[in-house]
KOLLUM-591059 format. One line per field, with one value per residue: residue number from 1; x, y, z of N, C-alpha, C in turn; residue in one letter. Coordinates in nm, 4 decimals. Layout:
N
nr <- c(NUM / ...);
n.X <- c(X / ...);
n.Y <- c(Y / ...);
n.Z <- c(Z / ...);
ca.X <- c(X / ...);
ca.Y <- c(Y / ...);
ca.Z <- c(Z / ...);
c.X <- c(X / ...);
c.Y <- c(Y / ...);
c.Z <- c(Z / ...);
rest <- c(A / ...);
***
This chain:
204
nr <- c(1 / 2 / 3 / 4 / 5 / 6 / 7 / 8 / 9 / 10 / 11 / 12 / 13 / 14 / 15 / 16 / 17 / 18 / 19 / 20 / 21 / 22 / 23 / 24 / 25 / 26 / 27 / 28 / 29 / 30 / 31 / 32 / 33 / 34 / 35 / 36 / 37 / 38 / 39 / 40 / 41 / 42 / 43 / 44 / 45 / 46 / 47 / 48 / 49 / 50 / 51 / 52 / 53 / 54 / 55 / 56 / 57 / 58 / 59 / 60 / 61 / 62 / 63 / 64 / 65 / 66 / 67 / 68 / 69 / 70 / 71 / 72 / 73 / 74 / 75 / 76 / 77 / 78 / 79 / 80 / 81 / 82 / 83 / 84 / 85 / 86 / 87 / 88 / 89 / 90 / 91 / 92 / 93 / 94 / 95 / 96 / 97 / 98 / 99 / 100 / 101 / 102 / 103 / 104 / 105 / 106 / 107 / 108 / 109 / 110 / 111 / 112 / 113 / 114 / 115 / 116 / 117 / 118 / 119 / 120 / 121 / 122 / 123 / 124 / 125 / 126 / 127 / 128 / 129 / 130 / 131 / 132 / 133 / 134 / 135 / 136 / 137 / 138 / 139 / 140 / 141 / 142 / 143 / 144 / 145 / 146 / 147 / 148 / 149 / 150 / 151 / 152 / 153 / 154 / 155 / 156 / 157 / 158 / 159 / 160 / 161 / 162 / 163 / 164 / 165 / 166 / 167 / 168 / 169 / 170 / 171 / 172 / 173 / 174 / 175 / 176 / 177 / 178 / 179 / 180 / 181 / 182 / 183 / 184 / 185 / 186 / 187 / 188 / 189 / 190 / 191 / 192 / 193 / 194 / 195 / 196 / 197 / 198 / 199 / 200 / 201 / 202 / 203 / 204);
n.X <- c(8.1651 / 8.2224 / 8.5248 / 8.5773 / 8.3200 / 8.3861 / 8.6460 / 8.5588 / 8.3293 / 8.5388 / 8.6448 / 8.4936 / 8.4627 / 8.7085 / 8.6200 / 8.4559 / 8.5769 / 8.7465 / 8.5739 / 8.4809 / 8.7175 / 8.8488 / 8.5956 / 8.6008 / 8.9008 / 8.8767 / 8.6108 / 8.6994 / 8.9612 / 8.7922 / 8.6122 / 8.9168 / 8.9356 / 8.7628 / 8.7457 / 9.0553 / 8.9308 / 8.7567 / 8.9156 / 9.1253 / 9.4291 / 9.4288 / 9.3549 / 9.6424 / 9.8048 / 9.6520 / 9.8016 / 10.1383 / 10.1096 / 10.0894 / 10.2260 / 10.0930 / 9.8240 / 9.6107 / 9.5718 / 9.5366 / 9.2613 / 9.1462 / 9.0993 / 9.0013 / 8.7482 / 8.6784 / 8.6266 / 8.4141 / 8.1955 / 8.2414 / 8.1039 / 7.8810 / 7.7525 / 7.6531 / 7.4862 / 7.4293 / 7.2903 / 7.0687 / 7.1854 / 6.9080 / 6.7221 / 6.8441 / 6.9418 / 7.1463 / 7.2091 / 7.3406 / 7.5611 / 7.6305 / 7.7022 / 7.8472 / 8.0415 / 8.1350 / 8.1724 / 8.4578 / 8.6075 / 8.6199 / 8.7297 / 9.0659 / 9.1487 / 9.2292 / 9.3678 / 9.4877 / 9.5323 / 9.3136 / 9.0913 / 9.2066 / 9.1859 / 8.8838 / 8.7220 / 8.8601 / 8.7075 / 8.4299 / 8.4315 / 8.4624 / 8.2066 / 7.9904 / 8.0122 / 7.9640 / 7.6156 / 7.5300 / 7.5908 / 7.8122 / 8.0618 / 8.3104 / 8.5075 / 8.7470 / 9.0265 / 9.2169 / 9.0016 / 8.8055 / 8.8638 / 8.9411 / 8.6343 / 8.4878 / 8.5980 / 8.4932 / 8.2750 / 8.3530 / 8.5845 / 8.7163 / 8.8293 / 8.9327 / 9.2494 / 9.2929 / 9.1315 / 9.3492 / 9.5997 / 9.5441 / 9.4603 / 9.7179 / 9.7630 / 9.6710 / 9.7251 / 9.9863 / 9.9796 / 9.9795 / 10.2668 / 10.3621 / 10.4576 / 10.3224 / 10.2891 / 10.2080 / 10.0618 / 10.0247 / 9.8852 / 9.6520 / 9.6274 / 9.5039 / 9.2997 / 9.1456 / 9.0586 / 9.0205 / 8.7729 / 8.6526 / 8.6363 / 8.4269 / 8.2417 / 8.1043 / 8.0098 / 7.7828 / 7.6572 / 7.6644 / 7.7839 / 7.9350 / 8.2300 / 8.4004 / 8.7532 / 8.9748 / 9.0243 / 8.8722 / 8.5203 / 8.3929 / 8.0323 / 7.8666 / 7.9692 / 7.9871 / 8.0904 / 8.3599 / 8.6796 / 8.9264 / 9.0636 / 9.3680 / 9.5101 / 9.5770 / 9.4529 / 9.2442 / 9.2483 / 9.1972);
n.Y <- c(15.9802 / 15.9133 / 15.8665 / 15.7079 / 15.5584 / 15.4565 / 15.2492 / 15.1077 / 14.9236 / 14.8012 / 14.6869 / 14.5344 / 14.3780 / 14.2583 / 14.0586 / 13.9361 / 13.7337 / 13.6235 / 13.4947 / 13.2340 / 13.1681 / 13.0689 / 12.8976 / 12.7599 / 12.6515 / 12.4722 / 12.3412 / 12.2496 / 12.0285 / 11.9214 / 11.6948 / 11.6087 / 11.4254 / 11.2752 / 11.1248 / 10.9893 / 10.8238 / 10.6750 / 10.5488 / 10.4541 / 10.1830 / 10.2378 / 10.4855 / 10.5842 / 10.4372 / 10.5574 / 10.8413 / 10.7856 / 10.7038 / 10.8911 / 11.0911 / 11.3430 / 11.5759 / 11.6772 / 11.5368 / 11.2591 / 11.2532 / 11.4034 / 11.1854 / 10.9801 / 11.0880 / 11.0496 / 10.7949 / 10.7985 / 10.9294 / 10.8390 / 10.5863 / 10.5821 / 10.6182 / 10.3462 / 10.1391 / 9.9035 / 9.6393 / 9.4643 / 9.1067 / 8.8956 / 8.6675 / 8.3776 / 8.5251 / 8.4594 / 8.2865 / 8.0553 / 8.1961 / 8.1415 / 7.8278 / 7.8009 / 7.8876 / 7.7955 / 7.5111 / 7.5479 / 7.6049 / 7.3180 / 7.1829 / 7.2982 / 7.2085 / 6.9496 / 7.0734 / 7.3458 / 7.5640 / 7.5860 / 7.5857 / 7.9017 / 7.9699 / 7.9823 / 8.0781 / 8.3768 / 8.4122 / 8.3994 / 8.5485 / 8.7777 / 8.6999 / 8.7406 / 9.0246 / 9.1123 / 9.0229 / 9.1540 / 9.4239 / 9.5221 / 9.6616 / 9.4718 / 9.4007 / 9.5407 / 9.4073 / 9.5741 / 9.8085 / 9.7367 / 9.6109 / 9.8961 / 9.9792 / 9.8255 / 9.9744 / 10.1420 / 10.1014 / 9.8572 / 9.9801 / 9.8014 / 9.5872 / 9.5591 / 9.5352 / 9.3140 / 9.2333 / 9.2751 / 9.1945 / 8.9320 / 8.8533 / 8.9076 / 8.6842 / 8.5434 / 8.5617 / 8.4987 / 8.2214 / 8.2090 / 8.2552 / 8.0658 / 7.7578 / 7.8511 / 7.8295 / 7.6130 / 7.7613 / 8.0302 / 8.0621 / 7.9676 / 8.1385 / 8.3795 / 8.2725 / 8.3330 / 8.5758 / 8.6120 / 8.5658 / 8.7250 / 8.9140 / 8.8196 / 8.8051 / 9.0463 / 9.1167 / 8.9410 / 9.0636 / 8.9898 / 9.1763 / 9.1019 / 9.1151 / 9.1822 / 9.0938 / 8.9040 / 8.6381 / 8.5382 / 8.3564 / 8.1541 / 8.1465 / 8.0637 / 7.8120 / 7.6434 / 7.7432 / 7.6754 / 7.7042 / 7.7514 / 7.3971 / 7.2067 / 7.0398 / 6.8879 / 6.8743 / 6.8250 / 6.5041 / 6.4211);
n.Z <- c(8.4075 / 8.7909 / 8.9773 / 9.2121 / 9.1190 / 8.9413 / 9.0073 / 9.2385 / 9.0208 / 8.8894 / 9.0878 / 9.1704 / 8.8895 / 8.8643 / 9.1008 / 8.9857 / 8.7844 / 8.9277 / 9.1201 / 8.8821 / 8.7343 / 8.9837 / 9.0309 / 8.8083 / 8.8101 / 9.0532 / 8.9836 / 8.7704 / 8.9739 / 9.1021 / 8.8712 / 8.7955 / 9.0232 / 9.0100 / 8.8035 / 8.8933 / 9.1140 / 8.9577 / 8.7584 / 8.9129 / 8.9053 / 8.5515 / 8.5083 / 8.6150 / 8.4179 / 8.1402 / 8.2643 / 8.2265 / 8.0043 / 7.8706 / 7.9978 / 8.0327 / 8.2738 / 8.1559 / 7.9308 / 7.9630 / 8.1317 / 7.9346 / 7.7567 / 7.9003 / 7.9343 / 7.7272 / 7.6313 / 7.8183 / 7.7328 / 7.4499 / 7.5778 / 7.6525 / 7.4411 / 7.3713 / 7.3297 / 7.4459 / 7.7145 / 7.9872 / 8.0548 / 7.9481 / 8.1422 / 8.0563 / 7.8967 / 8.1366 / 8.2085 / 8.0582 / 7.9877 / 8.1957 / 8.2768 / 8.0724 / 8.1812 / 8.3857 / 8.2601 / 8.1781 / 8.4124 / 8.4281 / 8.2302 / 8.2059 / 8.3855 / 8.2127 / 7.9704 / 7.9498 / 7.8433 / 7.6115 / 7.8005 / 7.8705 / 7.6314 / 7.5514 / 7.7623 / 7.6479 / 7.4121 / 7.5306 / 7.6754 / 7.5195 / 7.3921 / 7.5139 / 7.5698 / 7.3821 / 7.3385 / 7.4913 / 7.3495 / 7.3180 / 7.1094 / 6.9561 / 6.8193 / 6.8019 / 7.0586 / 7.2152 / 7.2243 / 7.3075 / 7.6033 / 7.6802 / 7.7394 / 7.8404 / 8.1078 / 8.1497 / 8.2429 / 8.4620 / 8.6009 / 8.7905 / 8.7064 / 8.4734 / 8.4286 / 8.5583 / 8.3291 / 8.0190 / 8.1629 / 8.1494 / 7.8691 / 7.8079 / 7.8392 / 7.6994 / 7.4642 / 7.4764 / 7.4288 / 7.2304 / 7.0416 / 7.1980 / 7.5029 / 7.7959 / 8.1165 / 8.4076 / 8.5984 / 8.5432 / 8.3013 / 8.4975 / 8.6656 / 8.4434 / 8.3812 / 8.6375 / 8.6311 / 8.4273 / 8.5055 / 8.7299 / 8.5412 / 8.3517 / 8.5796 / 8.6518 / 8.3917 / 8.3631 / 8.5750 / 8.8709 / 9.0222 / 9.2668 / 9.4298 / 9.3368 / 9.2948 / 9.1964 / 9.3335 / 9.3915 / 9.5069 / 9.2060 / 9.1834 / 9.0681 / 9.0280 / 9.2673 / 9.4586 / 9.3819 / 9.3419 / 9.0568 / 8.9601 / 9.0966 / 8.9138 / 9.0205 / 9.2126 / 9.0627 / 9.0613 / 9.3473);
ca.X <- c(8.1399 / 8.3132 / 8.6565 / 8.5077 / 8.2736 / 8.5010 / 8.6369 / 8.4197 / 8.3301 / 8.6232 / 8.6725 / 8.3405 / 8.4951 / 8.7876 / 8.5180 / 8.3518 / 8.6342 / 8.8195 / 8.5119 / 8.4397 / 8.8361 / 8.8730 / 8.5025 / 8.6504 / 8.9984 / 8.7083 / 8.5199 / 8.8212 / 8.9957 / 8.6713 / 8.6464 / 9.0212 / 8.9208 / 8.6504 / 8.8610 / 9.1004 / 8.8707 / 8.6971 / 8.9784 / 9.2887 / 9.4904 / 9.3581 / 9.4242 / 9.7972 / 9.7966 / 9.6477 / 9.8970 / 10.2136 / 10.1455 / 10.0748 / 10.2690 / 10.0250 / 9.7115 / 9.5039 / 9.4927 / 9.4847 / 9.1666 / 9.0238 / 9.1467 / 8.8922 / 8.6219 / 8.6337 / 8.5870 / 8.2923 / 8.1199 / 8.1597 / 7.9856 / 7.7394 / 7.5777 / 7.6532 / 7.2607 / 7.4372 / 7.1258 / 7.1877 / 7.0983 / 6.7969 / 6.7836 / 6.8305 / 7.1634 / 7.3352 / 7.2140 / 7.3662 / 7.6546 / 7.7402 / 7.7402 / 7.9373 / 8.2349 / 8.1948 / 8.2478 / 8.5718 / 8.6260 / 8.6279 / 8.7835 / 9.1317 / 9.2116 / 9.3047 / 9.3467 / 9.4782 / 9.6021 / 9.2332 / 9.0676 / 9.2040 / 9.1515 / 8.7975 / 8.7682 / 8.8362 / 8.6683 / 8.3340 / 8.4704 / 8.3636 / 8.0524 / 7.9044 / 7.9831 / 7.8733 / 7.5168 / 7.4854 / 7.5819 / 7.9574 / 8.1821 / 8.4420 / 8.6552 / 8.9338 / 9.1231 / 9.2361 / 8.8380 / 8.6593 / 8.9727 / 8.8657 / 8.5158 / 8.5173 / 8.6887 / 8.3972 / 8.1961 / 8.3788 / 8.7282 / 8.8300 / 8.8624 / 9.0199 / 9.3583 / 9.2522 / 9.1399 / 9.4520 / 9.6751 / 9.4233 / 9.4477 / 9.8029 / 9.8477 / 9.5652 / 9.8537 / 10.1321 / 9.9430 / 9.9462 / 10.3425 / 10.4024 / 10.4309 / 10.3453 / 10.3290 / 10.0782 / 10.0085 / 10.0018 / 9.7854 / 9.5595 / 9.6138 / 9.4396 / 9.1487 / 9.1140 / 9.1406 / 8.8772 / 8.6206 / 8.6634 / 8.5391 / 8.3439 / 8.0894 / 8.0387 / 7.9698 / 7.6954 / 7.5672 / 7.6432 / 7.7530 / 8.1246 / 8.3991 / 8.5287 / 8.8538 / 9.0352 / 9.0504 / 8.6264 / 8.4583 / 8.2124 / 7.8821 / 7.8061 / 8.0998 / 7.9495 / 8.2144 / 8.5213 / 8.7946 / 8.9907 / 9.1000 / 9.4165 / 9.5005 / 9.6000 / 9.2984 / 9.1306 / 9.3109 / 9.1890);
ca.Y <- c(15.8791 / 15.9134 / 15.8256 / 15.6177 / 15.4969 / 15.3942 / 15.2303 / 15.0336 / 14.8981 / 14.7651 / 14.5932 / 14.3964 / 14.2827 / 14.1643 / 13.9386 / 13.8087 / 13.6927 / 13.6044 / 13.3494 / 13.2499 / 13.1321 / 12.9811 / 12.8042 / 12.6288 / 12.5784 / 12.4352 / 12.2158 / 12.1080 / 11.9530 / 11.7750 / 11.6134 / 11.5002 / 11.3566 / 11.2181 / 11.0116 / 10.8921 / 10.7487 / 10.5930 / 10.4735 / 10.3395 / 10.2009 / 10.3079 / 10.6537 / 10.5788 / 10.3990 / 10.5976 / 10.9158 / 10.7074 / 10.6588 / 11.0126 / 11.2689 / 11.4490 / 11.4994 / 11.7096 / 11.4681 / 11.1796 / 11.2853 / 11.3549 / 10.9907 / 10.8933 / 11.0632 / 11.0213 / 10.6224 / 10.7632 / 10.9285 / 10.6959 / 10.4529 / 10.6465 / 10.6460 / 10.2502 / 10.0897 / 9.8779 / 9.6286 / 9.3863 / 8.9652 / 8.7767 / 8.5155 / 8.2819 / 8.4836 / 8.4188 / 8.0711 / 7.9656 / 8.2437 / 8.0458 / 7.7407 / 7.7902 / 7.9693 / 7.6541 / 7.4464 / 7.6177 / 7.5885 / 7.2118 / 7.1308 / 7.4092 / 7.0834 / 6.9039 / 7.1543 / 7.4745 / 7.6363 / 7.5507 / 7.6727 / 8.0316 / 8.1123 / 7.9467 / 8.2505 / 8.5129 / 8.3763 / 8.3649 / 8.7055 / 8.8787 / 8.6592 / 8.8391 / 9.1496 / 9.1224 / 8.9648 / 9.2556 / 9.5385 / 9.6151 / 9.6425 / 9.3945 / 9.3678 / 9.5076 / 9.3983 / 9.7196 / 9.9009 / 9.6576 / 9.6548 / 10.0690 / 10.0300 / 9.7448 / 10.0004 / 10.2605 / 10.0460 / 9.8030 / 9.9918 / 9.7223 / 9.4220 / 9.5364 / 9.5419 / 9.1415 / 9.0845 / 9.2966 / 9.0665 / 8.7332 / 8.8874 / 8.8904 / 8.4941 / 8.4587 / 8.5991 / 8.4658 / 8.0616 / 8.1985 / 8.2283 / 7.8835 / 7.7159 / 7.9285 / 7.8147 / 7.6145 / 7.8758 / 8.1400 / 8.0038 / 7.9677 / 8.3476 / 8.4361 / 8.2215 / 8.3292 / 8.6988 / 8.6584 / 8.5421 / 8.8606 / 8.9543 / 8.7208 / 8.7725 / 9.1871 / 9.1557 / 8.9152 / 9.1115 / 8.8855 / 9.2517 / 9.0523 / 9.2830 / 9.1613 / 9.0908 / 8.7636 / 8.5240 / 8.5462 / 8.1722 / 8.1829 / 8.0934 / 7.9736 / 7.6796 / 7.6415 / 7.7459 / 7.6260 / 7.8542 / 7.7026 / 7.3605 / 7.1489 / 6.8934 / 6.7243 / 6.7644 / 6.7202 / 6.3713 / 6.2824);
ca.Z <- c(8.5859 / 8.8445 / 8.9912 / 9.2453 / 9.0809 / 8.8350 / 9.0863 / 9.1603 / 8.8760 / 8.8221 / 9.1567 / 9.0802 / 8.7383 / 8.8965 / 9.2108 / 8.9750 / 8.7187 / 9.0394 / 9.1326 / 8.7709 / 8.7195 / 9.0468 / 9.0088 / 8.6564 / 8.8742 / 9.1837 / 8.8458 / 8.7277 / 8.9917 / 9.0911 / 8.7269 / 8.8298 / 9.1243 / 9.0021 / 8.7835 / 8.9019 / 9.2212 / 8.9972 / 8.7752 / 8.9310 / 8.8064 / 8.4231 / 8.5193 / 8.5735 / 8.3003 / 8.0788 / 8.2686 / 8.1731 / 7.8185 / 7.7715 / 8.0247 / 8.0756 / 8.3417 / 8.0622 / 7.7988 / 8.0101 / 8.1930 / 7.7666 / 7.6870 / 7.9551 / 7.9446 / 7.5305 / 7.6560 / 7.8208 / 7.6303 / 7.3373 / 7.6274 / 7.6153 / 7.2607 / 7.2539 / 7.3379 / 7.6017 / 7.7743 / 8.0662 / 7.9930 / 8.0714 / 8.3054 / 8.0094 / 7.8667 / 8.1900 / 8.2995 / 7.9724 / 7.9907 / 8.3603 / 8.2306 / 7.9462 / 8.2825 / 8.4500 / 8.1654 / 8.1244 / 8.4800 / 8.4192 / 8.1328 / 8.3175 / 8.4458 / 8.1333 / 7.8367 / 8.0628 / 7.6528 / 7.5454 / 7.8854 / 7.8201 / 7.5100 / 7.6314 / 7.8852 / 7.6808 / 7.3348 / 7.6559 / 7.7232 / 7.3509 / 7.3035 / 7.6789 / 7.4946 / 7.1857 / 7.2702 / 7.5421 / 7.2719 / 7.3409 / 6.9954 / 6.9663 / 6.7044 / 6.8945 / 7.2308 / 7.3051 / 7.2411 / 7.4187 / 7.7261 / 7.7195 / 7.7066 / 8.0561 / 8.1658 / 8.2401 / 8.4111 / 8.5150 / 8.6240 / 8.9204 / 8.6985 / 8.3790 / 8.4054 / 8.5129 / 8.1989 / 7.9732 / 8.2122 / 8.1424 / 7.7596 / 7.7335 / 7.8639 / 7.6123 / 7.3401 / 7.4493 / 7.4590 / 7.0197 / 7.1044 / 7.2896 / 7.5334 / 7.8837 / 8.3015 / 8.3703 / 8.6631 / 8.4604 / 8.2730 / 8.5827 / 8.6855 / 8.2931 / 8.4460 / 8.8095 / 8.6030 / 8.3610 / 8.6527 / 8.7739 / 8.3847 / 8.3429 / 8.7155 / 8.6348 / 8.2822 / 8.3840 / 8.6649 / 8.9674 / 9.2353 / 9.3820 / 9.4372 / 9.1561 / 9.3121 / 9.1417 / 9.4276 / 9.4851 / 9.4323 / 9.1277 / 9.2736 / 8.9568 / 9.0544 / 9.3858 / 9.5565 / 9.3625 / 9.2674 / 8.9463 / 8.9859 / 9.0209 / 8.8349 / 9.1701 / 9.3350 / 9.0488 / 9.0535 / 9.5033);
c.X <- c(8.2293 / 8.4166 / 8.5592 / 8.4140 / 8.2921 / 8.5879 / 8.6199 / 8.3695 / 8.4407 / 8.6272 / 8.5595 / 8.2980 / 8.5535 / 8.8031 / 8.5453 / 8.4014 / 8.6902 / 8.7853 / 8.5235 / 8.5913 / 8.8686 / 8.7226 / 8.5861 / 8.7930 / 8.9424 / 8.6752 / 8.6697 / 8.9436 / 8.9286 / 8.6458 / 8.8080 / 9.0018 / 8.8580 / 8.7514 / 8.9669 / 9.1006 / 8.7974 / 8.7857 / 9.1061 / 9.3342 / 9.5201 / 9.4612 / 9.5895 / 9.8606 / 9.8320 / 9.7938 / 10.0096 / 10.2877 / 10.1043 / 10.1807 / 10.2431 / 9.8866 / 9.5786 / 9.4683 / 9.4658 / 9.2986 / 9.0598 / 8.9785 / 9.0070 / 8.7089 / 8.5178 / 8.5970 / 8.4460 / 8.2108 / 8.1133 / 8.1379 / 7.8497 / 7.6650 / 7.5786 / 7.5107 / 7.3032 / 7.2618 / 7.1569 / 7.0556 / 7.0014 / 6.8472 / 6.8174 / 6.9202 / 7.2641 / 7.3275 / 7.3188 / 7.5197 / 7.7082 / 7.7737 / 7.7980 / 8.0848 / 8.2802 / 8.2403 / 8.3967 / 8.6351 / 8.7015 / 8.7311 / 8.9547 / 9.2554 / 9.2991 / 9.3436 / 9.3097 / 9.4844 / 9.3931 / 9.1194 / 9.0793 / 9.1515 / 8.9638 / 8.6966 / 8.6795 / 8.6877 / 8.5364 / 8.2795 / 8.3833 / 8.2428 / 7.9641 / 7.8848 / 7.9266 / 7.7117 / 7.4843 / 7.5560 / 7.6345 / 8.0027 / 8.2911 / 8.5398 / 8.7637 / 8.8801 / 9.0899 / 9.0956 / 8.7441 / 8.7548 / 8.8645 / 8.7082 / 8.4520 / 8.5003 / 8.6181 / 8.2809 / 8.2169 / 8.5430 / 8.7424 / 8.9060 / 8.9889 / 9.1428 / 9.3884 / 9.1917 / 9.2439 / 9.5635 / 9.6480 / 9.5118 / 9.6413 / 9.8564 / 9.8180 / 9.6717 / 9.9221 / 10.0841 / 10.0034 / 10.0487 / 10.4579 / 10.4054 / 10.3907 / 10.2486 / 10.1732 / 9.9592 / 10.0279 / 9.8662 / 9.6249 / 9.4849 / 9.5177 / 9.3219 / 9.1017 / 9.0737 / 9.0111 / 8.8079 / 8.6043 / 8.4666 / 8.3715 / 8.1940 / 8.0814 / 7.9698 / 7.8167 / 7.6081 / 7.5861 / 7.7370 / 7.8260 / 8.1929 / 8.5026 / 8.7294 / 8.8817 / 9.0815 / 8.9066 / 8.5947 / 8.2936 / 8.0999 / 7.8183 / 7.9299 / 8.0829 / 8.0450 / 8.3229 / 8.6084 / 8.8192 / 9.0290 / 9.2235 / 9.4452 / 9.4984 / 9.4488 / 9.2123 / 9.1439 / 9.1644 / 9.0564);
c.Y <- c(15.9005 / 15.8988 / 15.7391 / 15.5196 / 15.3567 / 15.2014 / 15.0715 / 14.9446 / 14.7587 / 14.6962 / 14.5255 / 14.3553 / 14.2216 / 14.0682 / 13.8789 / 13.6926 / 13.5618 / 13.4640 / 13.3124 / 13.1236 / 12.9966 / 12.8535 / 12.7083 / 12.5844 / 12.4761 / 12.2842 / 12.0947 / 11.9940 / 11.8466 / 11.6607 / 11.5474 / 11.3501 / 11.2645 / 11.1167 / 10.9093 / 10.8735 / 10.5874 / 10.4828 / 10.3878 / 10.3933 / 10.2449 / 10.4177 / 10.6617 / 10.5104 / 10.4941 / 10.7895 / 10.8814 / 10.6796 / 10.8401 / 11.1382 / 11.2948 / 11.4593 / 11.5777 / 11.5858 / 11.2961 / 11.2119 / 11.3362 / 11.2720 / 10.9504 / 11.0041 / 11.1031 / 10.9171 / 10.7057 / 10.7996 / 10.9029 / 10.6206 / 10.4631 / 10.6573 / 10.4992 / 10.2046 / 9.9487 / 9.7477 / 9.5498 / 9.2890 / 8.9447 / 8.6646 / 8.4031 / 8.2983 / 8.4203 / 8.3519 / 8.0563 / 8.0552 / 8.0999 / 7.9252 / 7.7249 / 7.8476 / 7.8402 / 7.5065 / 7.5009 / 7.6208 / 7.4879 / 7.1407 / 7.2964 / 7.2114 / 7.0151 / 6.9610 / 7.2540 / 7.5757 / 7.6365 / 7.6793 / 7.8558 / 8.0564 / 8.0916 / 8.1037 / 8.3404 / 8.4923 / 8.3928 / 8.5133 / 8.7979 / 8.8061 / 8.7410 / 8.9240 / 9.1468 / 9.0979 / 9.1039 / 9.4306 / 9.5668 / 9.5742 / 9.5757 / 9.3327 / 9.3750 / 9.5059 / 9.5226 / 9.8043 / 9.8500 / 9.6660 / 9.8367 / 10.0567 / 9.9151 / 9.8588 / 10.1251 / 10.1853 / 9.9601 / 9.8115 / 9.9353 / 9.6272 / 9.4466 / 9.5678 / 9.4126 / 9.1329 / 9.1927 / 9.1625 / 8.9101 / 8.7682 / 8.8549 / 8.7378 / 8.4830 / 8.4287 / 8.5393 / 8.2268 / 8.0088 / 8.1550 / 8.1494 / 7.8811 / 7.9199 / 7.8482 / 7.8179 / 7.7752 / 7.9946 / 8.2340 / 8.0435 / 8.0899 / 8.3803 / 8.4071 / 8.2591 / 8.4744 / 8.7006 / 8.6737 / 8.7097 / 8.9308 / 8.9255 / 8.7855 / 8.9412 / 9.1585 / 9.0199 / 8.8922 / 9.0498 / 9.0399 / 9.1309 / 9.2002 / 9.2358 / 9.0987 / 8.8717 / 8.6162 / 8.4394 / 8.4550 / 8.2102 / 8.1415 / 8.0206 / 7.8016 / 7.6197 / 7.6752 / 7.7381 / 7.7478 / 7.7217 / 7.5493 / 7.3075 / 7.0724 / 6.7701 / 6.7474 / 6.7541 / 6.5712 / 6.3074 / 6.2353);
c.Z <- c(8.6980 / 8.8626 / 9.1062 / 9.2229 / 8.9772 / 8.8997 / 9.1516 / 9.0561 / 8.8433 / 8.9094 / 9.1603 / 9.0259 / 8.7599 / 9.0013 / 9.1099 / 8.8758 / 8.8377 / 9.0255 / 9.0271 / 8.7409 / 8.9132 / 9.0721 / 8.9232 / 8.7096 / 8.9641 / 9.0459 / 8.8486 / 8.8017 / 9.1067 / 9.0229 / 8.7548 / 8.9135 / 9.1497 / 8.9586 / 8.7705 / 9.0694 / 9.0840 / 8.8413 / 8.7838 / 8.8713 / 8.6328 / 8.4330 / 8.5188 / 8.4833 / 8.1861 / 8.0373 / 8.2577 / 8.1025 / 7.7618 / 7.8351 / 8.0860 / 8.1760 / 8.2428 / 7.9262 / 7.9002 / 8.0631 / 8.0120 / 7.7162 / 7.7946 / 8.0190 / 7.7845 / 7.5758 / 7.7067 / 7.7723 / 7.5155 / 7.4417 / 7.6060 / 7.5568 / 7.2642 / 7.3842 / 7.4577 / 7.6730 / 7.8657 / 7.9822 / 8.0321 / 8.0970 / 8.2109 / 7.9842 / 7.9730 / 8.1808 / 8.2060 / 7.9179 / 8.1053 / 8.3565 / 8.1162 / 8.0811 / 8.3473 / 8.3575 / 8.1376 / 8.2173 / 8.4402 / 8.3116 / 8.1749 / 8.2675 / 8.3639 / 7.9648 / 7.9816 / 7.9946 / 7.6528 / 7.6753 / 7.8879 / 7.7125 / 7.4934 / 7.6176 / 7.8022 / 7.5055 / 7.4012 / 7.7183 / 7.5968 / 7.3599 / 7.5091 / 7.5978 / 7.4503 / 7.2020 / 7.3838 / 7.5003 / 7.2324 / 7.1689 / 7.0233 / 6.9412 / 6.7759 / 7.0547 / 7.2994 / 7.3160 / 7.3478 / 7.6224 / 7.7536 / 7.7869 / 7.8712 / 8.0921 / 8.2225 / 8.3237 / 8.4834 / 8.5531 / 8.7112 / 8.8542 / 8.6086 / 8.3417 / 8.4653 / 8.4140 / 8.1274 / 8.1181 / 8.1125 / 7.9088 / 7.7531 / 7.7814 / 7.7794 / 7.4451 / 7.3348 / 7.4618 / 7.1914 / 6.9949 / 7.0836 / 7.3918 / 7.6886 / 8.0144 / 8.2785 / 8.4902 / 8.6574 / 8.4330 / 8.3752 / 8.6899 / 8.5741 / 8.3465 / 8.5699 / 8.7515 / 8.5022 / 8.4272 / 8.6368 / 8.6898 / 8.3750 / 8.4603 / 8.6399 / 8.5104 / 8.3117 / 8.5570 / 8.8128 / 9.0697 / 9.2513 / 9.3542 / 9.3205 / 9.2260 / 9.2067 / 9.1241 / 9.4502 / 9.4140 / 9.3689 / 9.1936 / 9.1547 / 8.8809 / 9.1092 / 9.4231 / 9.5197 / 9.3441 / 9.1397 / 9.0023 / 8.9737 / 8.9697 / 8.9568 / 9.2606 / 9.2925 / 9.1054 / 9.2319 / 9.4620);
rest <- c(X / X / X / X / X / X / X / X / X / X / X / X / X / X / X / X / X / X / X / X / X / X / X / X / X / X / X / X / X / X / X / X / X / X / X / X / X / X / X / X / X / X / X / X / X / X / X / X / X / X / X / X / X / X / X / X / X / X / X / X / X / X / X / X / X / X / X / X / X / X / X / X / X / X / X / X / X / X / X / X / X / X / X / X / X / X / X / X / X / X / X / X / X / X / X / X / X / X / X / X / X / X / X / X / X / X / X / X / X / X / X / X / X / X / X / X / X / X / X / X / X / X / X / X / X / X / X / X / X / X / X / X / X / X / X / X / X / X / X / X / X / X / X / X / X / X / X / X / X / X / X / X / X / X / X / X / X / X / X / X / X / X / X / X / X / X / X / X / X / X / X / X / X / X / X / X / X / X / X / X / X / X / X / X / X / X / X / X / X / X / X / X / X / X / X / X / X / X / X / X / X / X / X / X);
***
């Protein structure tokens, strides 16, 4: 083979390899951007825990693969109505029994997830599964769970419990498929637009 032809072949090979590497890096960058955009604070949480973007992103992709293997289904209308009624009762109960309402809210979330086909035996696994389909509310769920666990160890400030219930509400709405914003202060349509009432408001 002529020297010129050899040089040309080498140049072509280098160009092909360079393009392949560039494509790989671009794909990795886009995948990273997608994960950051989708998971938001949950991405930051994994990154802080691992200290390595690649490991953090690998964990998040594992969540997605695991979630894809689940047989998750939408609720039947009767099931949605039943759970909505249960949630309305949780809000009413908060006035006289905040601790009981927080515990009931947590149990209701577990019940809804179980009915939809999620594994529910492990709390952290529940949070991870929630993060795949509902990343906007998973942090609120973690905060609510922390308050729920605190009620087992001793007295908890009522305002913290109120915040926990409104945080649970965002997840309940998402799991019921109400497609709201997921903001913790959004009114629950199944409570006739009421927020979690204070004792003073209830007595008026």
